[in-house]
N, C-alpha and C positions, 0 to 999 in steps of 0.2 A: 501568755507566753508558755513555751515549752520548758521542760525541766531537763537540764543536762547534768549528768553526774560524770565528771571528767577525772581521769587518773592523771593528776599533774605531777606525780612522782616519776613517771616514765619507767618505772621498774616493777614488773609483776611481783605481787606479794607484799608490796609496801604501800598499798592504797589506803588513803584515809577516807575513802568514799564507800564505806561498807555500812550495812544495817540501816539503810534509808528507806523508810516506809512512805510510799506515796499513795494516799487513800482518799477517794471521793473527790479528787481534783477535777476541775474543768480545764482541759488543756486542748485548745483548738485555735485555728486561724492564726498560726504563729510563724508560718514560713519554714518550719522544720518539724522534726518528729515531736510528738507530745512528750515522750521520754526517750532520751538517748544515753545509753550506757557506754560512753566513749572511753576507749582504752588508748593511752599513749599521748595525751596532750589535750589542750583546750579546744581543738577544732572538732566539731561533731563529725562522726564517721558513718552515720546512717545506721540502719537496722543491724543489730548484732545477731548472728545466726544462733539458733538453739544447738546444744551439743548433748550427746548421750550421757545420761546420768548427771548432767549439770556440774561437771568437775572443774570448770574453768575459773580463772581469776579475773580481777578487774572490778570496776565499780559494781557494787551490789552483787559481787561474785558472779557477774554475768547471768543472773537469774533467768532461766528460760521463760518465755512467754507461752501462754496457752494457745492452742489452735481451735478455731471455731468451725462448726459445721454450718451450712446454710440454715437460717431460721425457719421454723415450721409454725404456721398459723393454723389453729383449729378453733373455730368459733371465735370467742373473744380473747383467746390466750395465744401469745407467741412464746414458743419454747426455744431458748438458746442452749445449745449443747456443744460439747467439745471435749478435748483431751489435754492433759499436761504430762509431759515427760520431763522429770527433774530428779531431785535427790530421792533415793529410795526411803521408804517408810517414814515419810515426813508429812506434816500437815500444812496446807496452803489455803489462803483466802483468794478466791477468784472473784475479781470485781469486773462487772460488765457495764458497758457504756454504749450509747448510740450517738451517731454523728450524721449531720446533714450532708456531708461530703466525705470522701476518703482522701487522705493525704496523697499527693502525687507519687510518693514512694510505694504506695500499695499497702503501707502499714497505717495503723489507726491513730486516731486522736481520741480525746475523751471529752466530747462536748456535753453529753447528758448522762449522768450517773443513773443506772437502772437498779443496781443492787449487787448482792454478793452471795456466794455460797462457799462453805469450807469443805475441803476434800483432803483425803489422806492417800498418798501414793503407796503402791504395793512394794514388795521387795525388789522389783525391777525398776522402780521409779515412775510407774505409770498409774494414771487415774483418769477417770471420765467424770463429767459433770453434766447436770441439766438444770436450767433455770427458767421457770415459767414467769411471764410478765404479761399484764394486760395491755401493754403498749405495743403499737405498731413500731417496727424498727426499720431503719433505712440502711445504715452501714455499721453494724455492731462490731465492737472490739472488746478486748479483755486484757487484764493484767493478772499476774500471779505473785503473791507475796508469801514468802516462807515465814510462817508465824514464829518459828524459833529464833530467827535473827532479825526479821523485819525487812529483809531484802526484797524489793519490788522489781519486777521485770519491766522491760519496755512493753509498749502496747502491741497487741497481736496484729497480724494483717487483717484488713477489712474482709468481711465475708460477702457473699453474693446477696444483694439486697432484694432481688426479685424472688418473692416467695408466693405461695398460694394466696390468692387475693390481690396479687400485683398484676399490673398490666404493662405491656410494652408494645411499641409500634415504632419501628426504625430506631432512632436514638432517643425517643421519648419513653420514660419509665414513670409509672405512678402507682400509688396504692389504689387499686380498683375496689373500693369499699363496698360497692353494690354489685360487683362481679358481673357487670354488663358489657365489659370490653371497651367502654368509652370513658374518657376522662371528664368527669363532672367538675364544676368549679370548686366543690368542697373536697376533692380528692387530691392530696398533695403530690406534686411532681418530684421526681428524684433526678439526680444527675445520671445520665445514661451512658 
């Protein structure tokens, strides 16, 4: 199931849904967002847009999610990198996940935990990160947790799953492990 943090008070600033850390969870195949920071009642309202310097209110203070760049595969290492724009001069834990499919909203779920990296934003609230993993990734996503409060973001949008070493033909996409341009039986297919 997904996790929904809902503002049931209906009044900004009176939320009892703050400081919720969601860490290393498997959230997928639930018919909704993996994490939905809903403002204004019990009905999920879909992805919450990021805002400059993350000054909004609501569940988990509307913690901004990270944005991911397309994965880069070199040899046996895939590197996931991206950016976070949030509270200035603050430390965050970025957790990274992989998924066999992307949620129809274009935002991610959290099917398989890959690991985490801690980052500190600059005085403007910006930070970049890089995370190497030996895993092939299909639809990577990430969350950001403000370590001072424990507020965790919604999951990021899915990134482009076709990376070097990937093949595609029409609507078929696969990990071209042997780089021959043909899908072998041991090369996993992706949703294209």
